[in-house]
C-alpha positions, 0 to 999 in steps of 0.5 A: 151350935145351930139347931140342926147341930152343926156351927153357926159358921158352917151352916152358913158356909153351906148358905152361901154355896147356895145362893152361889149356885142360884146365881150361877143358874142365873147366870147360864139361863141370860147368856145361854137364853138367846142362844136357845132363842136364836137356835129356835127361831131359825129353826122354824123358819128352817121347818116354815114354821111348823112345831110338829116337824121336831117330833120327825127327828127322834133325837129333838122328840125324845128331848121333848118327850124326857122333858114333859117327862120330867115336869109330869113327874115333879107335878106329881112328887108335887101334889102327893107331898102336898096331900100329904102334908094335909092328910088327905 
């Protein structure tokens, strides 16, 4: 038995599962990164390199706001956990 009460074999399978998920994320990032970059360049050319043009389109504005909100929420959560861990 491992420290968590689970047999070591199952713990090993869990770690293997997470390694596969991490590799899948890297592969997706490598493949979709090139596609996303080329689409971003095309859209910037269409909008005459005006980044605020993304905010004029409602769907793009919502997606940008959702991304920013996710990053802010993650930062706040990390900050609160670090304050609790240090006792401050």
